[in-house]
C-alpha positions as CSV (number, residue, x, y, z in Angstrom):
1,M,148.5,51.3,86.7
2,P,151.7,51.3,88.9
3,L,153.7,50.6,85.8
4,L,152.2,53.6,84.0
5,V,152.9,55.8,87.0
6,S,156.5,54.7,87.2
7,L,157.0,55.3,83.5
8,A,155.4,58.7,83.7
9,A,157.7,59.5,86.6
10,S,160.8,58.2,84.9
11,R,163.6,60.6,83.9
12,P,163.0,60.2,80.1
13,A,159.3,60.9,80.5
14,V,159.9,63.9,82.7
15,Q,162.5,65.3,80.3
16,L,160.1,64.8,77.4
17,L,157.3,66.6,79.2
18,A,159.6,69.4,80.0
19,K,160.3,69.9,76.3
20,V,156.6,70.3,75.4
21,P,155.8,73.9,74.6
22,W,152.8,74.1,77.0
23,A,152.4,77.9,76.7
24,S,152.3,77.7,72.9
25,L,149.8,74.9,73.0
26,A,147.6,76.8,75.4
27,A,147.8,79.9,73.2
28,A,147.0,77.9,70.1
29,L,144.0,76.3,71.9
30,A,142.8,79.7,73.0
31,A,143.2,81.1,69.5
32,A,141.2,78.2,68.1
33,V,138.4,78.7,70.5
34,A,138.3,82.4,69.9
35,G,138.3,81.8,66.1
36,G,135.5,79.3,66.4
37,L,133.4,81.8,68.5
38,L,134.1,84.6,66.0
39,F,133.0,82.3,63.1
40,L,129.8,81.3,64.9
41,R,129.1,84.9,65.8
42,G,129.6,86.1,62.3
43,G,127.3,83.4,60.9
44,L,124.6,84.2,63.4
45,E,124.8,87.9,62.6
46,K,124.3,87.2,58.9
47,V,121.3,85.0,59.6
48,F,119.9,87.4,62.2
49,A,119.7,90.1,59.5
50,S,118.9,87.9,56.6
51,V,115.1,88.4,56.6
52,A,114.9,92.2,56.7
53,P,112.0,94.5,57.0
54,L,110.4,95.7,53.7
55,P,107.3,97.9,52.9
56,P,104.0,96.1,52.1
57,T,103.2,95.2,48.6
58,A,100.1,96.5,46.8
59,R,98.6,93.0,47.0
60,Q,99.2,92.9,50.8
61,L,97.6,96.3,51.3
62,R,94.7,95.2,49.2
63,E,94.2,91.8,50.9
64,E,95.0,92.4,54.5
65,D,93.0,94.2,57.1
66,P,95.3,96.2,59.5
67,S,92.6,96.3,62.1
68,A,93.1,92.5,62.5
69,N,96.7,93.0,63.6
70,P,96.9,93.8,67.4
71,L,100.3,95.5,66.9
72,Y,98.8,97.8,64.3
73,R,95.7,98.5,66.5
74,A,98.1,99.7,69.2
75,L,100.6,101.4,66.9
76,P,99.1,102.3,63.5
77,E,102.3,103.9,62.4
78,L,103.9,100.5,62.1
79,Q,101.7,99.7,59.1
80,R,104.7,100.5,56.9
81,L,105.8,96.9,57.3
82,A,105.1,94.0,55.0
83,W,102.7,91.7,56.9
84,R,100.5,88.8,56.3
85,Q,97.8,87.6,58.8
86,L,98.4,83.9,58.2
87,G,96.3,81.6,60.4
88,D,92.5,81.8,60.6
89,N,91.5,82.1,64.3
90,F,92.5,85.4,65.8
91,P,92.4,86.4,68.5
92,T,93.4,83.0,69.7
93,P,91.1,82.0,72.6
94,V,92.0,81.8,76.2
95,H,90.7,78.7,78.0
96,C,90.4,77.9,81.6
97,F,91.7,74.3,82.4
98,S,91.1,72.5,85.6
99,I,93.3,70.1,87.6
100,E,91.1,67.6,89.3
101,S,91.5,67.4,93.1
102,T,92.3,64.2,94.8
103,G,90.9,65.3,98.1
104,D,87.2,65.2,99.1
105,D,87.0,68.8,100.2
106,A,89.8,70.4,98.2
107,E,88.9,72.7,95.3
108,A,90.1,72.0,91.9
109,T,93.1,74.0,90.7
110,V,92.6,76.1,87.6
111,F,95.0,77.7,85.1
112,W,94.5,79.6,81.9
113,V,95.9,78.7,78.5
114,K,96.6,81.1,75.6
115,R,95.6,78.8,72.7
116,E,98.2,79.7,70.1
117,D,97.9,76.0,69.0
118,L,94.5,76.9,67.5
119,S,95.7,79.8,65.4
120,S,95.4,77.9,62.2
121,A,93.5,74.9,61.0
122,K,96.4,74.0,58.7
123,Y,99.2,74.4,61.3
124,G,99.0,76.5,64.4
125,G,101.4,77.2,67.3
126,N,103.6,80.2,68.1
127,K,105.4,80.0,64.7
128,V,102.4,81.4,62.9
129,R,102.9,84.8,64.4
130,T,106.6,84.5,64.1
131,L,106.2,84.2,60.3
132,Q,103.6,86.9,59.8
133,Y,106.2,89.7,59.1
134,Q,108.9,87.4,57.9
135,L,107.0,85.7,55.1
136,G,105.4,89.1,54.3
137,S,108.9,90.4,53.8
138,C,109.9,87.4,51.7
139,E,106.8,87.7,49.6
140,A,107.6,91.4,48.9
141,K,111.3,90.6,48.1
142,L,110.3,87.8,45.6
143,E,107.6,90.0,44.0
144,A,110.1,92.8,43.4
145,S,112.6,90.5,41.9
146,L,110.1,88.8,39.5
147,R,108.7,92.2,38.5
148,A,112.2,93.4,37.6
149,G,112.8,90.4,35.4
150,G,114.8,88.4,37.9
151,V,114.4,84.8,38.9
152,G,114.1,85.5,42.7
153,G,116.0,83.6,45.3
154,R,115.5,80.9,47.9
155,F,114.0,81.2,51.3
156,V,115.8,78.7,53.5
157,V,114.4,77.6,56.8
158,L,116.4,75.2,59.0
159,G,116.1,73.4,62.3
160,S,116.4,70.0,63.9
161,G,114.9,66.9,62.6
162,G,111.7,67.5,64.5
163,S,111.6,71.3,63.8
164,N,108.3,73.1,64.2
165,Q,109.8,76.0,62.3
166,V,110.4,74.1,59.1
167,V,106.9,72.7,59.1
168,A,105.3,76.1,59.8
169,T,107.3,77.9,57.2
170,K,106.5,75.5,54.5
171,V,102.8,75.4,55.4
172,H,102.3,79.1,55.5
173,A,104.4,79.8,52.5
174,A,102.1,77.5,50.6
175,C,99.1,79.3,52.1
176,L,100.4,82.5,50.6
177,A,100.8,80.6,47.3
178,L,104.5,81.3,47.1
179,P,106.2,79.2,44.4
180,P,107.5,76.0,45.9
181,A,110.7,76.2,44.0
182,H,111.7,79.2,46.2
183,I,111.1,77.3,49.5
184,L,113.8,75.0,51.0
185,G,113.4,73.2,54.3
186,L,116.5,71.8,56.0
187,N,117.0,69.7,59.1
188,P,120.8,69.7,59.7
189,M,120.7,70.0,63.5
190,P,120.4,66.9,65.7
191,D,117.7,66.0,68.2
192,E,116.4,62.8,69.8
193,P,114.3,60.0,68.3
194,E,110.8,60.5,69.4
195,M,107.5,60.1,67.6
196,D,106.5,63.8,67.8
197,N,109.8,64.7,66.0
198,T,109.2,62.0,63.4
199,L,105.8,63.4,62.7
200,N,107.2,66.8,62.0
201,F,109.8,65.4,59.6
202,L,107.1,63.4,57.8
203,S,104.9,66.5,57.6
204,A,107.8,68.5,56.1
205,L,108.3,65.9,53.4
206,S,104.6,66.1,52.5
207,L,104.5,69.9,52.0
208,P,105.2,72.0,48.9
209,G,108.7,73.2,48.6
210,E,112.0,71.3,48.5
211,Q,113.0,69.3,51.6
212,G,116.6,68.7,52.1
213,R,118.1,65.4,53.2
214,Y,118.0,64.6,56.9
215,G,121.0,65.7,58.8
216,R,122.4,67.7,56.0
217,G,122.1,71.2,54.6
218,W,124.8,73.6,55.8
219,P,126.3,74.1,52.3
220,Q,122.8,75.3,51.1
221,V,122.6,77.7,54.1
222,F,126.1,79.2,53.3
223,S,125.2,79.5,49.7
224,A,121.9,81.3,50.5
225,L,123.7,83.7,52.8
226,R,126.0,84.7,49.9
227,S,123.1,85.5,47.7
228,S,121.5,89.0,47.9
229,M,118.2,87.5,46.6
230,S,118.0,84.7,49.1
231,S,117.1,84.7,52.8
232,V,117.8,82.4,55.6
233,F,115.4,82.1,58.6
234,M,117.0,82.2,62.0
235,P,116.5,78.9,63.9
236,G,113.2,79.3,65.7
237,G,112.5,82.5,63.7
238,N,114.4,84.7,66.2
239,N,115.0,88.0,64.5
240,P,113.3,91.4,64.9
241,L,110.5,90.5,62.4
242,G,109.8,87.2,64.2
243,I,109.8,89.0,67.6
244,L,107.3,91.6,66.3
245,G,104.8,88.8,65.7
246,Q,105.1,87.7,69.4
247,V,104.8,91.4,70.5
248,G,101.4,91.4,68.8
249,A,100.4,88.2,70.7
250,A,101.2,89.9,74.0
251,L,99.2,93.0,73.0
252,E,96.3,90.7,72.0
253,L,96.4,89.1,75.4
254,A,96.4,92.5,77.0
255,E,93.2,93.3,75.1
256,Q,91.6,90.0,76.3
257,I,92.6,90.8,79.9
258,T,91.1,94.3,79.6
259,R,87.8,92.8,78.2
260,G,87.7,90.4,81.2
261,E,88.1,87.2,79.3
262,L,90.6,86.1,81.9
263,P,92.0,87.6,85.1
264,D,95.2,89.6,85.0
265,P,97.8,86.8,85.4
266,D,100.5,86.6,88.1
267,G,102.7,84.7,85.7
268,I,103.1,83.5,82.1
269,V,104.8,80.1,81.6
270,V,106.4,79.5,78.2
271,A,108.8,77.1,76.6
272,M,112.1,78.7,75.5
273,G,113.9,77.4,72.4
274,S,115.4,80.2,70.3
275,A,114.0,82.8,72.8
276,C,111.9,84.5,70.0
277,T,108.6,84.1,71.8
278,V,110.0,85.1,75.2
279,T,111.6,88.2,73.8
280,G,108.4,89.2,72.1
281,L,106.3,88.7,75.2
282,I,108.6,90.9,77.2
283,L,108.5,93.7,74.6
284,G,104.7,93.3,74.3
285,V,104.3,93.7,78.1
286,A,106.5,96.8,77.9
287,L,104.4,98.3,75.2
288,A,101.1,97.5,77.0
289,R,102.3,99.2,80.1
290,H,103.6,102.2,78.1
291,L,100.3,102.5,76.4
292,G,98.4,102.4,79.7
293,M,96.6,99.1,78.9
294,E,95.0,97.5,82.0
295,A,97.1,94.4,81.9
296,F,100.2,92.9,83.4
297,G,99.8,94.9,86.6
298,A,99.9,92.1,89.2
299,E,102.4,92.9,92.0
300,D,104.5,89.8,91.5
301,F,104.0,89.4,87.7
302,R,106.7,87.2,86.1
303,I,107.4,85.6,82.8
304,Y,108.7,82.1,83.5
305,A,110.7,80.6,80.7
306,Q,111.7,76.9,80.5
307,P,114.7,76.4,78.2
308,V,114.3,73.1,76.3
309,H,118.1,72.7,75.6
310,P,120.4,72.0,78.5
311,A,123.2,73.7,76.7
312,L,121.3,77.0,76.8
313,Q,120.7,76.6,80.5
314,R,124.5,76.1,81.1
315,M,125.3,79.1,79.0
316,Q,122.8,81.2,81.0
317,R,124.1,79.9,84.4
318,F,127.8,80.5,83.7
319,L,127.8,83.2,81.0
320,G,124.4,84.9,81.2
321,F,124.1,84.3,77.5
322,L,120.3,84.3,77.2
323,T,119.9,87.7,78.8
324,S,122.9,89.3,77.1
325,E,122.5,92.2,74.8
326,G,125.2,91.3,72.3
327,W,124.7,87.9,70.8
328,P,121.9,87.1,68.2
329,M,119.3,84.8,69.8
330,S,119.8,86.4,73.2
331,V,116.8,88.2,74.8
332,G,118.6,91.4,75.4
333,R,119.9,91.7,71.8
334,G,116.4,90.9,70.5
335,L,114.8,93.5,72.7
336,R,117.2,96.2,71.6
337,E,117.0,95.5,67.9
338,T,113.2,95.1,67.8
339,A,112.6,98.2,69.9
340,A,114.9,100.2,67.6
341,L,112.8,98.9,64.6
342,I,109.6,100.2,66.2
343,V,111.2,103.6,66.8
344,S,112.5,103.7,63.2
345,L,108.8,103.3,62.1
346,G,107.6,106.1,64.3
347,G,106.6,104.1,67.4
348,P,107.6,104.8,71.0
349,D,111.0,103.9,72.5
350,V,110.4,101.3,75.2
351,T,113.9,99.9,75.1
352,G,114.7,100.8,78.8
353,L,111.3,99.6,80.0
354,A,111.7,96.2,78.2
355,L,115.3,95.7,79.4
356,G,114.1,96.4,82.9
357,I,111.4,93.7,82.6
358,M,114.0,91.3,81.3
359,R,116.2,91.9,84.4
360,E,113.5,92.0,87.0
361,E,110.5,90.0,85.8
362,L,111.9,87.3,83.6
363,V,112.7,84.1,85.4
364,I,114.6,81.5,83.4
365,S,114.4,78.0,84.8
366,L,117.8,76.4,85.2
367,D,116.2,73.1,86.3
368,T,118.1,70.6,84.1
369,E,115.9,67.8,85.3
370,I,113.1,69.3,83.4
371,S,115.0,70.0,80.2
372,G,116.8,66.7,80.0
373,K,118.1,66.1,76.5
374,Y,117.2,68.4,73.6
375,G,114.3,67.2,71.5
376,A,113.1,64.5,73.9
377,H,111.1,64.0,77.1
378,S,112.9,64.1,80.3
379,T,111.8,62.0,83.3
380,V,110.1,65.1,84.7
381,S,108.3,66.0,81.5
382,R,107.1,62.4,81.0
383,A,105.7,62.6,84.5
384,A,104.0,66.0,83.7
385,K,102.5,64.5,80.6
386,A,101.2,61.5,82.5
387,F,99.7,63.8,85.2
388,Y,98.1,65.9,82.5
389,D,96.5,62.8,80.9
390,E,95.1,61.6,84.3
391,S,94.1,64.9,86.0
392,V,93.8,67.9,83.6
393,K,90.5,68.8,81.8
394,P,90.0,71.4,79.2
395,P,86.7,73.3,79.0
396,S,83.8,71.2,77.6
397,G,84.1,70.8,73.9
398,Q,87.6,72.1,73.6
399,P,90.6,70.1,72.4
400,H,93.3,68.9,74.7
401,L,96.8,70.4,74.6
402,W,99.6,68.7,72.6
403,L,102.4,68.3,75.2
404,C,105.4,67.3,73.2
405,G,108.7,66.1,74.6
406,H,110.5,68.7,72.6
407,F,108.9,71.8,74.1
408,T,105.5,72.0,75.7
409,A,105.7,69.1,78.1
410,K,108.8,70.7,79.6
411,S,107.1,74.1,80.1
412,F,104.0,72.4,81.5
413,A,106.3,70.6,84.0
414,L,107.6,74.0,85.1
415,M,104.1,75.3,85.6
416,L,103.2,72.3,87.8
417,K,106.3,73.0,89.8
418,L,105.3,76.7,90.2
419,L,101.7,75.8,91.2
420,K,103.1,73.4,93.9
421,Q,105.3,76.2,95.3
422,A,102.3,78.5,95.9
423,D,102.1,80.0,99.4
424,P,99.3,78.1,101.2
425,G,98.5,81.3,103.1
426,R,97.7,83.3,99.9
427,A,95.1,83.1,97.2
428,P,96.0,80.6,94.4
429,R,98.3,82.1,91.8
430,K,96.6,83.0,88.5
431,M,98.9,81.3,86.0
432,L,98.7,81.5,82.2
433,F,100.3,78.7,80.1
434,W,101.4,79.7,76.6
435,Q,100.6,76.8,74.3
436,T,103.2,76.9,71.5
437,K,102.7,73.5,69.9
438,S,100.2,73.2,67.0
439,A,97.0,71.2,67.6
440,V,97.2,70.1,64.0
441,Q,99.8,67.8,62.3
442,P,99.5,68.6,58.6
443,K,99.8,66.3,55.6
444,G,100.3,68.1,52.4
445,P,99.9,67.0,48.7
446,V,103.3,65.3,48.4
447,D,103.7,61.6,49.1
448,E,105.8,61.8,52.3
449,W,106.1,58.0,52.6
450,A,107.8,57.8,49.3
451,G,110.1,60.6,50.2
452,F,110.9,59.0,53.6
453,K,111.7,55.7,52.0
454,E,113.9,57.3,49.4
455,Q,115.9,59.3,52.0
456,S,116.1,56.5,54.5
457,S,117.5,54.1,51.9
458,S,120.7,56.1,51.8
459,S,120.7,57.4,55.4
460,T,121.3,55.0,58.3
461,A,121.0,57.9,60.6
462,L,117.4,58.7,59.5
463,S,116.5,55.0,59.8
464,K,117.7,54.9,63.4
465,W,116.2,58.3,64.3
466,A,112.6,58.0,62.9
467,V,110.4,56.1,65.3
468,V,106.7,55.7,66.1
469,G,104.9,54.7,69.2
470,G,106.2,55.6,72.7
471,I,104.8,58.9,74.0
472,T,103.1,61.4,71.6
473,G,101.3,64.4,72.8
474,H,98.8,64.4,70.0
475,P,95.4,65.4,71.4
476,S,93.7,62.3,70.0
477,A,96.2,60.2,72.1
478,V,95.4,61.8,75.5
479,S,92.4,59.8,76.6
480,P,92.9,56.2,78.0
481,P,94.3,53.8,77.0
482,G,96.6,56.5,75.6
483,P,99.4,56.1,73.1
484,S,101.3,52.9,72.6
485,T,104.5,52.4,74.5
486,D,105.8,50.1,71.7
487,E,108.4,52.4,70.1
488,H,109.8,51.0,66.9
489,A,111.0,52.0,63.4
490,I,108.3,53.0,61.0
491,R,106.9,50.0,59.1
492,G,104.5,51.9,56.8
493,P,102.0,54.8,56.6
494,E,99.5,53.0,58.8
495,D,101.9,53.6,61.7
496,Y,101.4,57.3,61.7
497,Q,98.9,58.7,59.2
498,S,96.0,58.6,61.7
499,F,97.8,61.5,63.5
500,L,98.0,63.6,60.3
501,T,95.4,66.1,59.0
502,H,95.2,66.5,55.3
503,V,95.5,70.2,54.3
504,E,95.0,71.9,50.9
505,F,96.7,75.0,49.6
506,P,95.8,77.7,46.9
507,K,97.4,77.7,43.5
508,V,100.7,79.5,43.1
509,A,100.0,83.3,42.7
510,L,103.4,84.7,41.7
């Protein structure tokens, strides 16, 4: 080291450093960063607008009951949108869970859960509502093309290896009997090796529609964006149509509160990935208040969002990205765009009210100890999952929650943190947990094991990433002795198929 210092301080070195055009290098670096941001922004803008609103088809009008849609019940004028119910269990129930007390005299703590996980026997979770208008629009677009003698385009859905969005889109496209040749699932974005992620990838391989190779797919995305007939789903489904589905979920909850199925909550706790669900909840709360519904009136009501990606937390902490009003996938931009869509269809303008809720009543957790790495349990979320297994009970006869390391274990960790922070001098806070992870892990008609072997034979990355064992949040693995801690590469279907539920789909209709 002294030798290096002496060389750096020598006259030749100093003279060489003096000749370096530092200002030019700094300008070039700044230009490269700016160019990269402009490219990213342009791409996101194209994807954000790719799945656009369309009128309903004659078949949709014939087959769907608008009174089953909570958004249409509140605002009938919005029925000019293509929409499919999807799912088979609406309104999703609200269940009261209890945390067993360790003290002899202490009362058990309770919290409520909005069971979005039970929205579909084929694949539930928050993505079902996200897709209701998006797949309705894609169906309308494809039908119009085929009727005009065209060949239609592709509907491309992308995410990480363990993406819920890819699985949900392929399941519910098949439920609508959309031709599999028009559906393409891609997993080009990285996440961590955990069994819950592996199960999602295996499910995607088993479902109708093409499944791209693990870790690849950007050329197909760019190609689809250049085609007027194709559509690309925003990661996490975050665009105005996806947000509208979550608006309906919030209005449905308002109806349940009004009927007395649960108390008016002091807070809603939800995982935050793409911010689609959080944005929809905020806009739904704004609409419920505008319409005079007797809900979301608690004095200290808050929406507590737990980002699952530490990069998003850093972007929020230093740049305010998640609450900006400019970038696609930001809450503010989503509120403005979706509120404008509602106005264009004849609904009320609640833009200002929604933005006010975002600024005053949205609390985004910046606790990086909870988020850890993207797509994997953190130390804190592992502890929250263990606590759930030991101390939390659902109502009699109701299934446990799937607390995955990717999303829901992290938001559950935040809820436990909030419950512990409760003021001992006040009544216990009435907290509602928004369960976004499906209770069902689907297995479709395609041989996923054969597909996995074929892909992994040419992909070292897939072979290293796909694991079984360790921690899985599957409801069947909650009770003691719990899931195996022996995490290893997949040896065969017997390692995972007990976690899968076989699902069937109707014949192709178009």
